[in-house]
N, CA, C and O atoms as a GROMACS GRO file, in nm:
protein
  480
    1MET      N    1   0.321   0.944  -3.185
    1MET     CA    2   0.235   0.910  -3.069
    1MET      C    3   0.297   0.745  -3.042
    1MET      O    4   0.304   0.649  -3.119
    2ASN      N    5   0.334   0.761  -2.903
    2ASN     CA    6   0.393   0.631  -2.844
    2ASN      C    7   0.309   0.576  -2.742
    2ASN      O    8   0.289   0.610  -2.626
    3LEU      N    9   0.254   0.465  -2.828
    3LEU     CA   10   0.106   0.426  -2.757
    3LEU      C   11   0.159   0.284  -2.694
    3LEU      O   12   0.223   0.217  -2.775
    4PRO      N   13   0.149   0.244  -2.600
    4PRO     CA   14   0.262   0.124  -2.580
    4PRO      C   15   0.220  -0.032  -2.625
    4PRO      O   16   0.110  -0.058  -2.576
    5LYS      N   17   0.263  -0.120  -2.686
    5LYS     CA   18   0.222  -0.199  -2.746
    5LYS      C   19   0.262  -0.341  -2.657
    5LYS      O   20   0.266  -0.455  -2.705
    6ARG      N   21   0.291  -0.300  -2.513
    6ARG     CA   22   0.287  -0.377  -2.409
    6ARG      C   23   0.206  -0.347  -2.315
    6ARG      O   24   0.193  -0.227  -2.290
    7ALA      N   25   0.140  -0.434  -2.248
    7ALA     CA   26   0.056  -0.366  -2.103
    7ALA      C   27   0.140  -0.303  -1.967
    7ALA      O   28   0.112  -0.208  -1.893
    8GLU      N   29   0.252  -0.394  -1.968
    8GLU     CA   30   0.317  -0.320  -1.854
    8GLU      C   31   0.434  -0.213  -1.920
    8GLU      O   32   0.536  -0.179  -1.860
    9ASP      N   33   0.400  -0.172  -2.042
    9ASP     CA   34   0.448  -0.019  -2.050
    9ASP      C   35   0.389   0.075  -2.033
    9ASP      O   36   0.446   0.182  -2.011
   10ALA      N   37   0.242   0.062  -2.039
   10ALA     CA   38   0.158   0.217  -1.966
   10ALA      C   39   0.220   0.289  -1.893
   10ALA      O   40   0.195   0.408  -1.915
   11HIS      N   41   0.291   0.271  -1.814
   11HIS     CA   42   0.302   0.341  -1.701
   11HIS      C   43   0.448   0.398  -1.750
   11HIS      O   44   0.474   0.495  -1.679
   12SER      N   45   0.531   0.378  -1.826
   12SER     CA   46   0.605   0.467  -1.841
   12SER      C   47   0.585   0.487  -1.951
   12SER      O   48   0.692   0.508  -2.008
   13ALA      N   49   0.464   0.496  -2.046
   13ALA     CA   50   0.409   0.540  -2.176
   13ALA      C   51   0.362   0.697  -2.119
   13ALA      O   52   0.399   0.805  -2.164
   14LEU      N   53   0.249   0.668  -1.984
   14LEU     CA   54   0.205   0.746  -1.947
   14LEU      C   55   0.303   0.845  -1.883
   14LEU      O   56   0.286   0.960  -1.923
   15ALA      N   57   0.368   0.834  -1.823
   15ALA     CA   58   0.484   0.957  -1.750
   15ALA      C   59   0.568   0.988  -1.860
   15ALA      O   60   0.619   1.100  -1.852
   16ALA      N   61   0.592   0.939  -1.937
   16ALA     CA   62   0.671   1.013  -2.081
   16ALA      C   63   0.595   1.129  -2.159
   16ALA      O   64   0.641   1.230  -2.212
   17ALA      N   65   0.455   1.079  -2.148
   17ALA     CA   66   0.348   1.161  -2.217
   17ALA      C   67   0.352   1.307  -2.096
   17ALA      O   68   0.377   1.425  -2.120
   18PHE      N   69   0.323   1.251  -1.991
   18PHE     CA   70   0.294   1.375  -1.908
   18PHE      C   71   0.449   1.469  -1.902
   18PHE      O   72   0.440   1.586  -1.863
   19ASN      N   73   0.566   1.424  -1.936
   19ASN     CA   74   0.647   1.504  -1.880
   19ASN      C   75   0.709   1.568  -2.007
   19ASN      O   76   0.810   1.638  -2.010
   20THR      N   77   0.626   1.530  -2.117
   20THR     CA   78   0.662   1.651  -2.238
   20THR      C   79   0.537   1.729  -2.293
   20THR      O   80   0.529   1.807  -2.388
   21GLY      N   81   0.435   1.681  -2.199
   21GLY     CA   82   0.324   1.786  -2.210
   21GLY      C   83   0.265   1.714  -2.313
   21GLY      O   84   0.174   1.792  -2.344
   22ASP      N   85   0.252   1.597  -2.404
   22ASP     CA   86   0.180   1.552  -2.483
   22ASP      C   87   0.024   1.509  -2.452
   22ASP      O   88  -0.015   1.399  -2.411
   23LEU      N   89  -0.053   1.622  -2.482
   23LEU     CA   90  -0.191   1.580  -2.438
   23LEU      C   91  -0.308   1.487  -2.523
   23LEU      O   92  -0.420   1.446  -2.494
   24ALA      N   93  -0.216   1.474  -2.648
   24ALA     CA   94  -0.322   1.396  -2.749
   24ALA      C   95  -0.254   1.272  -2.721
   24ALA      O   96  -0.332   1.181  -2.748
   25THR      N   97  -0.153   1.231  -2.682
   25THR     CA   98  -0.074   1.124  -2.707
   25THR      C   99  -0.178   1.068  -2.500
   25THR      O  100  -0.255   0.972  -2.505
   26LEU      N  101  -0.163   1.120  -2.397
   26LEU     CA  102  -0.265   1.084  -2.301
   26LEU      C  103  -0.372   1.056  -2.291
   26LEU      O  104  -0.426   0.985  -2.206
   27LEU      N  105  -0.427   1.127  -2.406
   27LEU     CA  106  -0.573   1.165  -2.412
   27LEU      C  107  -0.565   1.002  -2.528
   27LEU      O  108  -0.630   0.902  -2.498
   28ASN      N  109  -0.497   1.005  -2.624
   28ASN     CA  110  -0.523   0.839  -2.669
   28ASN      C  111  -0.486   0.735  -2.549
   28ASN      O  112  -0.527   0.620  -2.562
   29MET      N  113  -0.430   0.760  -2.464
   29MET     CA  114  -0.391   0.645  -2.366
   29MET      C  115  -0.510   0.567  -2.314
   29MET      O  116  -0.515   0.450  -2.274
   30TYR      N  117  -0.620   0.673  -2.324
   30TYR     CA  118  -0.761   0.588  -2.235
   30TYR      C  119  -0.840   0.548  -2.346
   30TYR      O  120  -0.841   0.557  -2.469
   31ASP      N  121  -0.907   0.498  -2.253
   31ASP     CA  122  -1.055   0.454  -2.339
   31ASP      C  123  -1.153   0.499  -2.273
   31ASP      O  124  -1.206   0.439  -2.179
   32THR      N  125  -1.199   0.662  -2.336
   32THR     CA  126  -1.289   0.722  -2.250
   32THR      C  127  -1.440   0.680  -2.233
   32THR      O  128  -1.528   0.760  -2.201
   33SER      N  129  -1.457   0.573  -2.254
   33SER     CA  130  -1.554   0.487  -2.241
   33SER      C  131  -1.577   0.449  -2.085
   33SER      O  132  -1.676   0.409  -2.024
   34GLY      N  133  -1.422   0.483  -2.041
   34GLY     CA  134  -1.451   0.418  -1.871
   34GLY      C  135  -1.382   0.486  -1.792
   34GLY      O  136  -1.336   0.568  -1.872
   35ILE      N  137  -1.340   0.513  -1.693
   35ILE     CA  138  -1.358   0.622  -1.555
   35ILE      C  139  -1.170   0.628  -1.568
   35ILE      O  140  -1.081   0.553  -1.611
   36ILE      N  141  -1.177   0.751  -1.510
   36ILE     CA  142  -1.069   0.830  -1.469
   36ILE      C  143  -1.118   0.880  -1.347
   36ILE      O  144  -1.232   0.926  -1.339
   37VAL      N  145  -1.034   0.876  -1.242
   37VAL     CA  146  -1.048   0.984  -1.080
   37VAL      C  147  -0.888   0.990  -1.081
   37VAL      O  148  -0.789   0.920  -1.057
   38ALA      N  149  -0.927   1.126  -1.127
   38ALA     CA  150  -0.747   1.157  -1.083
   38ALA      C  151  -0.749   1.290  -0.988
   38ALA      O  152  -0.652   1.365  -0.978
   39GLU      N  153  -0.898   1.312  -0.906
   39GLU     CA  154  -0.922   1.342  -0.767
   39GLU      C  155  -0.950   1.275  -0.676
   39GLU      O  156  -1.036   1.193  -0.707
   40PRO      N  157  -0.918   1.269  -0.575
   40PRO     CA  158  -1.003   1.186  -0.484
   40PRO      C  159  -1.095   1.231  -0.503
   40PRO      O  160  -1.117   1.352  -0.495
   41GLY      N  161  -1.196   1.125  -0.541
   41GLY     CA  162  -1.331   1.075  -0.515
   41GLY      C  163  -1.474   1.160  -0.615
   41GLY      O  164  -1.594   1.183  -0.596
   42LYS      N  165  -1.361   1.188  -0.737
   42LYS     CA  166  -1.436   1.224  -0.840
   42LYS      C  167  -1.414   1.186  -0.948
   42LYS      O  168  -1.347   1.254  -1.025
   43PRO      N  169  -1.471   1.047  -0.987
   43PRO     CA  170  -1.485   1.041  -1.094
   43PRO      C  171  -1.538   1.095  -1.199
   43PRO      O  172  -1.635   1.172  -1.193
   44ALA      N  173  -1.458   1.048  -1.344
   44ALA     CA  174  -1.523   1.124  -1.458
   44ALA      C  175  -1.557   1.025  -1.596
   44ALA      O  176  -1.470   0.967  -1.660
   45SER      N  177  -1.615   1.024  -1.607
   45SER     CA  178  -1.611   0.924  -1.804
   45SER      C  179  -1.657   1.031  -1.903
   45SER      O  180  -1.711   1.139  -1.878
   46GLY      N  181  -1.622   0.974  -2.026
   46GLY     CA  182  -1.703   1.038  -2.115
   46GLY      C  183  -1.565   1.144  -2.187
   46GLY      O  184  -1.521   1.234  -2.116
   47HIS      N  185  -1.520   1.126  -2.298
   47HIS     CA  186  -1.430   1.189  -2.331
   47HIS      C  187  -1.400   1.369  -2.288
   47HIS      O  188  -1.291   1.423  -2.270
   48GLU      N  189  -1.532   1.429  -2.281
   48GLU     CA  190  -1.559   1.587  -2.253
   48GLU      C  191  -1.466   1.573  -2.097
   48GLU      O  192  -1.374   1.652  -2.080
   49GLN      N  193  -1.488   1.501  -2.023
   49GLN     CA  194  -1.420   1.484  -1.891
   49GLN      C  195  -1.327   1.409  -1.839
   49GLN      O  196  -1.308   1.377  -1.722
   50PHE      N  197  -1.240   1.370  -1.979
   50PHE     CA  198  -1.151   1.272  -1.911
   50PHE      C  199  -1.046   1.407  -1.937
   50PHE      O  200  -0.977   1.466  -1.853
   51GLU      N  201  -1.063   1.437  -2.098
   51GLU     CA  202  -1.010   1.539  -2.132
   51GLU      C  203  -0.978   1.669  -2.019
   51GLU      O  204  -0.868   1.725  -2.024
   52GLU      N  205  -1.067   1.706  -1.933
   52GLU     CA  206  -1.093   1.828  -1.817
   52GLU      C  207  -0.979   1.781  -1.765
   52GLU      O  208  -0.870   1.828  -1.797
   53ALA      N  209  -1.002   1.638  -1.640
   53ALA     CA  210  -0.897   1.567  -1.615
   53ALA      C  211  -0.759   1.539  -1.640
   53ALA      O  212  -0.669   1.531  -1.556
   54VAL      N  213  -0.752   1.522  -1.787
   54VAL     CA  214  -0.582   1.521  -1.796
   54VAL      C  215  -0.575   1.626  -1.827
   54VAL      O  216  -0.588   1.597  -1.945
   55LYS      N  217  -0.560   1.785  -1.829
   55LYS     CA  218  -0.554   1.876  -1.880
   55LYS      C  219  -0.547   1.928  -1.755
   55LYS      O  220  -0.469   2.023  -1.759
   56ALA      N  221  -0.592   1.910  -1.640
   56ALA     CA  222  -0.599   1.938  -1.499
   56ALA      C  223  -0.493   1.857  -1.440
   56ALA      O  224  -0.470   1.856  -1.319
   57ILE      N  225  -0.437   1.797  -1.516
   57ILE     CA  226  -0.307   1.685  -1.447
   57ILE      C  227  -0.203   1.743  -1.489
   57ILE      O  228  -0.111   1.765  -1.410
   58LEU      N  229  -0.194   1.791  -1.659
   58LEU     CA  230  -0.115   1.875  -1.726
   58LEU      C  231  -0.068   2.008  -1.617
   58LEU      O  232   0.047   2.031  -1.578
   59SER      N  233  -0.139   2.052  -1.598
   59SER     CA  234  -0.113   2.210  -1.504
   59SER      C  235  -0.046   2.196  -1.447
   59SER      O  236   0.046   2.278  -1.444
   60MET      N  237  -0.047   2.080  -1.360
   60MET     CA  238   0.048   2.079  -1.286
   60MET      C  239   0.245   2.093  -1.303
   60MET      O  240   0.340   2.077  -1.227
   61LYS      N  241   0.229   2.123  -1.419
   61LYS     CA  242   0.365   2.170  -1.476
   61LYS      C  243   0.498   2.070  -1.421
   61LYS      O  244   0.614   2.077  -1.461
   62GLY      N  245   0.448   1.987  -1.329
   62GLY     CA  246   0.628   1.905  -1.280
   62GLY      C  247   0.646   1.820  -1.331
   62GLY      O  248   0.578   1.805  -1.433
   63THR      N  249   0.737   1.723  -1.300
   63THR     CA  250   0.768   1.591  -1.345
   63THR      C  251   0.686   1.472  -1.255
   63THR      O  252   0.640   1.484  -1.142
   64MET      N  253   0.683   1.324  -1.365
   64MET     CA  254   0.592   1.240  -1.312
   64MET      C  255   0.702   1.129  -1.320
   64MET      O  256   0.784   1.124  -1.412
   65GLU      N  257   0.694   1.033  -1.206
   65GLU     CA  258   0.779   0.945  -1.194
   65GLU      C  259   0.620   0.803  -1.193
   65GLU      O  260   0.505   0.821  -1.154
   66ILE      N  261   0.659   0.720  -1.231
   66ILE     CA  262   0.559   0.623  -1.213
   66ILE      C  263   0.686   0.503  -1.238
   66ILE      O  264   0.766   0.486  -1.329
   67LYS      N  265   0.649   0.407  -1.064
   67LYS     CA  266   0.716   0.268  -1.059
   67LYS      C  267   0.557   0.150  -1.068
   67LYS      O  268   0.460   0.148  -0.992
   68THR      N  269   0.583   0.073  -1.182
   68THR     CA  270   0.508  -0.027  -1.144
   68THR      C  271   0.530  -0.112  -1.080
   68THR      O  272   0.623  -0.188  -1.108
   69VAL      N  273   0.430  -0.137  -0.935
   69VAL     CA  274   0.462  -0.285  -0.847
   69VAL      C  275   0.438  -0.432  -0.960
   69VAL      O  276   0.501  -0.530  -1.000
   70TYR      N  277   0.315  -0.371  -0.973
   70TYR     CA  278   0.277  -0.506  -1.065
   70TYR      C  279   0.192  -0.521  -1.186
   70TYR      O  280   0.114  -0.426  -1.180
   71CYS      N  281   0.162  -0.596  -1.302
   71CYS     CA  282   0.125  -0.577  -1.375
   71CYS      C  283   0.113  -0.723  -1.452
   71CYS      O  284   0.199  -0.784  -1.516
   72MET      N  285  -0.032  -0.759  -1.422
   72MET     CA  286  -0.098  -0.848  -1.474
   72MET      C  287  -0.211  -0.899  -1.584
   72MET      O  288  -0.328  -0.863  -1.577
   73GLN      N  289  -0.171  -0.966  -1.663
   73GLN     CA  290  -0.225  -0.981  -1.777
   73GLN      C  291  -0.296  -1.082  -1.819
   73GLN      O  292  -0.226  -1.183  -1.814
   74THR      N  293  -0.443  -1.115  -1.875
   74THR     CA  294  -0.482  -1.243  -1.930
   74THR      C  295  -0.588  -1.166  -2.028
   74THR      O  296  -0.679  -1.084  -2.019
   75GLY      N  297  -0.502  -1.264  -2.156
   75GLY     CA  298  -0.575  -1.234  -2.294
   75GLY      C  299  -0.575  -1.075  -2.317
   75GLY      O  300  -0.475  -1.014  -2.279
   76ASN      N  301  -0.643  -1.028  -2.356
   76ASN     CA  302  -0.648  -0.851  -2.370
   76ASN      C  303  -0.739  -0.793  -2.275
   76ASN      O  304  -0.846  -0.737  -2.297
   77LEU      N  305  -0.666  -0.818  -2.145
   77LEU     CA  306  -0.654  -0.715  -2.041
   77LEU      C  307  -0.569  -0.746  -1.934
   77LEU      O  308  -0.509  -0.851  -1.914
   78ALA      N  309  -0.570  -0.637  -1.865
   78ALA     CA  310  -0.494  -0.601  -1.766
   78ALA      C  311  -0.512  -0.549  -1.678
   78ALA      O  312  -0.602  -0.467  -1.699
   79ILE      N  313  -0.461  -0.544  -1.530
   79ILE     CA  314  -0.480  -0.488  -1.398
   79ILE      C  315  -0.298  -0.423  -1.420
   79ILE      O  316  -0.203  -0.490  -1.461
   80GLY      N  317  -0.298  -0.301  -1.385
   80GLY     CA  318  -0.166  -0.288  -1.285
   80GLY      C  319  -0.184  -0.228  -1.172
   80GLY      O  320  -0.301  -0.206  -1.140
   81ARG      N  321  -0.078  -0.185  -1.084
   81ARG     CA  322  -0.065  -0.122  -0.970
   81ARG      C  323   0.053  -0.048  -0.960
   81ARG      O  324   0.168  -0.094  -0.956
   82SER      N  325   0.014   0.086  -0.954
   82SER     CA  326   0.170   0.179  -0.954
   82SER      C  327   0.177   0.240  -0.815
   82SER      O  328   0.102   0.226  -0.718
   83GLU      N  329   0.304   0.323  -0.834
   83GLU     CA  330   0.328   0.366  -0.731
   83GLU      C  331   0.354   0.550  -0.796
   83GLU      O  332   0.421   0.552  -0.899
   84TRP      N  333   0.318   0.658  -0.757
   84TRP     CA  334   0.364   0.770  -0.876
   84TRP      C  335   0.380   0.905  -0.788
   84TRP      O  336   0.316   0.910  -0.683
   85ASN      N  337   0.438   0.985  -0.814
   85ASN     CA  338   0.464   1.124  -0.783
   85ASN      C  339   0.478   1.248  -0.912
   85ASN      O  340   0.523   1.240  -1.026
   86ILE      N  341   0.431   1.336  -0.851
   86ILE     CA  342   0.454   1.452  -0.970
   86ILE      C  343   0.534   1.587  -0.870
   86ILE      O  344   0.504   1.638  -0.762
   87THR      N  345   0.599   1.601  -0.928
   87THR     CA  346   0.743   1.708  -0.870
   87THR      C  347   0.720   1.849  -0.898
   87THR      O  348   0.677   1.860  -1.013
   88ASP      N  349   0.728   1.934  -0.854
   88ASP     CA  350   0.695   2.058  -0.903
   88ASP      C  351   0.727   2.139  -0.794
   88ASP      O  352   0.644   2.225  -0.767
   89GLY      N  353   0.833   2.131  -0.719
   89GLY     CA  354   0.859   2.222  -0.575
   89GLY      C  355   0.787   2.160  -0.468
   89GLY      O  356   0.836   2.117  -0.364
   90ASN      N  357   0.642   2.158  -0.509
   90ASN     CA  358   0.532   2.037  -0.396
   90ASN      C  359   0.550   1.926  -0.461
   90ASN      O  360   0.598   1.941  -0.574
   91GLU      N  361   0.524   1.798  -0.420
   91GLU     CA  362   0.510   1.683  -0.461
   91GLU      C  363   0.384   1.621  -0.395
   91GLU      O  364   0.346   1.616  -0.278
   92VAL      N  365   0.330   1.574  -0.519
   92VAL     CA  366   0.172   1.511  -0.521
   92VAL      C  367   0.240   1.340  -0.490
   92VAL      O  368   0.357   1.326  -0.525
   93GLN      N  369   0.191   1.250  -0.446
   93GLN     CA  370   0.257   1.105  -0.463
   93GLN      C  371   0.114   1.039  -0.434
   93GLN      O  372   0.026   1.098  -0.372
   94ALA      N  373   0.100   0.913  -0.486
   94ALA     CA  374  -0.032   0.831  -0.431
   94ALA      C  375   0.051   0.666  -0.527
   94ALA      O  376   0.152   0.633  -0.589
   95LYS      N  377  -0.105   0.602  -0.471
   95LYS     CA  378  -0.035   0.433  -0.497
   95LYS      C  379  -0.195   0.472  -0.552
   95LYS      O  380  -0.282   0.542  -0.499
   96GLY      N  381  -0.196   0.368  -0.732
   96GLY     CA  382  -0.274   0.417  -0.839
   96GLY      C  383  -0.331   0.245  -0.919
   96GLY      O  384  -0.254   0.150  -0.936
   97ILE      N  385  -0.442   0.245  -0.945
   97ILE     CA  386  -0.472   0.086  -0.969
   97ILE      C  387  -0.557   0.161  -1.107
   97ILE      O  388  -0.625   0.263  -1.119
   98GLU      N  389  -0.511   0.052  -1.200
   98GLU     CA  390  -0.527   0.056  -1.347
   98GLU      C  391  -0.557  -0.064  -1.448
   98GLU      O  392  -0.468  -0.146  -1.471
   99LEU      N  393  -0.690  -0.076  -1.510
   99LEU     CA  394  -0.731  -0.141  -1.540
   99LEU      C  395  -0.703  -0.100  -1.679
   99LEU      O  396  -0.712   0.021  -1.702
  100MET      N  397  -0.650  -0.232  -1.836
  100MET     CA  398  -0.634  -0.207  -1.906
  100MET      C  399  -0.701  -0.277  -2.033
  100MET      O  400  -0.745  -0.392  -2.026
  101ARG      N  401  -0.706  -0.206  -2.144
  101ARG     CA  402  -0.730  -0.358  -2.251
  101ARG      C  403  -0.688  -0.304  -2.343
  101ARG      O  404  -0.687  -0.184  -2.368
  102GLN      N  405  -0.632  -0.428  -2.427
  102GLN     CA  406  -0.598  -0.422  -2.595
  102GLN      C  407  -0.683  -0.349  -2.701
  102GLN      O  408  -0.800  -0.387  -2.698
  103SER      N  409  -0.656  -0.255  -2.795
  103SER     CA  410  -0.740  -0.237  -2.860
  103SER      C  411  -0.682  -0.331  -2.988
  103SER      O  412  -0.569  -0.380  -2.992
  104GLU      N  413  -0.785  -0.342  -3.088
  104GLU     CA  414  -0.794  -0.398  -3.220
  104GLU      C  415  -0.616  -0.397  -3.284
  104GLU      O  416  -0.558  -0.497  -3.328
  105ASP      N  417  -0.543  -0.224  -3.270
  105ASP     CA  418  -0.472  -0.240  -3.326
  105ASP      C  419  -0.343  -0.251  -3.243
  105ASP      O  420  -0.242  -0.200  -3.290
  106GLY      N  421  -0.336  -0.312  -3.127
  106GLY     CA  422  -0.241  -0.379  -3.089
  106GLY      C  423  -0.185  -0.301  -2.936
  106GLY      O  424  -0.129  -0.355  -2.841
  107THR      N  425  -0.219  -0.171  -2.950
  107THR     CA  426  -0.213  -0.113  -2.847
  107THR      C  427  -0.264  -0.121  -2.699
  107THR      O  428  -0.355  -0.202  -2.681
  108TRP      N  429  -0.220  -0.046  -2.585
  108TRP     CA  430  -0.325  -0.100  -2.459
  108TRP      C  431  -0.381   0.051  -2.446
  108TRP      O  432  -0.305   0.147  -2.464
  109LYS      N  433  -0.515   0.066  -2.414
  109LYS     CA  434  -0.531   0.216  -2.324
  109LYS      C  435  -0.566   0.138  -2.156
  109LYS      O  436  -0.580   0.026  -2.107
  110ILE      N  437  -0.566   0.250  -2.125
  110ILE     CA  438  -0.638   0.254  -2.015
  110ILE      C  439  -0.759   0.286  -1.991
  110ILE      O  440  -0.801   0.401  -2.005
  111LEU      N  441  -0.831   0.185  -1.949
  111LEU     CA  442  -0.969   0.160  -1.908
  111LEU      C  443  -1.029   0.252  -1.796
  111LEU      O  444  -1.090   0.358  -1.809
  112ILE      N  445  -0.988   0.168  -1.662
  112ILE     CA  446  -1.037   0.254  -1.542
  112ILE      C  447  -0.855   0.282  -1.508
  112ILE      O  448  -0.758   0.209  -1.525
  113ASP      N  449  -0.873   0.466  -1.436
  113ASP     CA  450  -0.744   0.488  -1.365
  113ASP      C  451  -0.781   0.541  -1.236
  113ASP      O  452  -0.817   0.655  -1.205
  114HIS      N  453  -0.766   0.447  -1.175
  114HIS     CA  454  -0.770   0.536  -0.980
  114HIS      C  455  -0.662   0.536  -0.971
  114HIS      O  456  -0.595   0.433  -0.975
  115ALA      N  457  -0.593   0.712  -0.946
  115ALA     CA  458  -0.516   0.745  -0.949
  115ALA      C  459  -0.458   0.711  -0.811
  115ALA      O  460  -0.336   0.700  -0.798
  116PHE      N  461  -0.584   0.684  -0.656
  116PHE     CA  462  -0.560   0.669  -0.584
  116PHE      C  463  -0.601   0.516  -0.494
  116PHE      O  464  -0.573   0.479  -0.380
  117GLY      N  465  -0.678   0.454  -0.602
  117GLY     CA  466  -0.711   0.288  -0.562
  117GLY      C  467  -0.642   0.239  -0.457
  117GLY      O  468  -0.702   0.185  -0.363
  118ALA      N  469  -0.520   0.250  -0.459
  118ALA     CA  470  -0.466   0.183  -0.372
  118ALA      C  471  -0.390   0.213  -0.224
  118ALA      O  472  -0.309   0.158  -0.148
  119GLU      N  473  -0.467   0.332  -0.234
  119GLU     CA  474  -0.437   0.389  -0.081
  119GLU      C  475  -0.482   0.360   0.000
  119GLU      O  476  -0.604   0.341   0.000
  120GLY      N  477  -0.394   0.339   0.127
  120GLY     CA  478  -0.456   0.254   0.252
  120GLY      C  479  -0.559   0.167   0.271
  120GLY      O  480  -0.580   0.118   0.382
   0.00000   0.00000   0.00000
């Protein structure tokens, strides 16, 4: 399991886990006490809802690319802004915002993932 040791590596780690279909790593990248918005207007929280959201994303079976627009860190918190897309013959693309927190083991977990948070 390749969990990021630097906040600025969270986006690339997320894309790598998606592209290999690694559900365990994807779930471990999130702090499930937070919020994930995998579909516009549908926030989810708690382990079961996170798992459902991540499985729905994985069901797209495409290739994910994530560009880090910025990542700013202070102490054990960081905020990232991303531009991402998933291509599988069709393309889903958006601009996201992610709040990350460093865990006691030094890895970074996404506490809030608003996949469409920087749209228009």
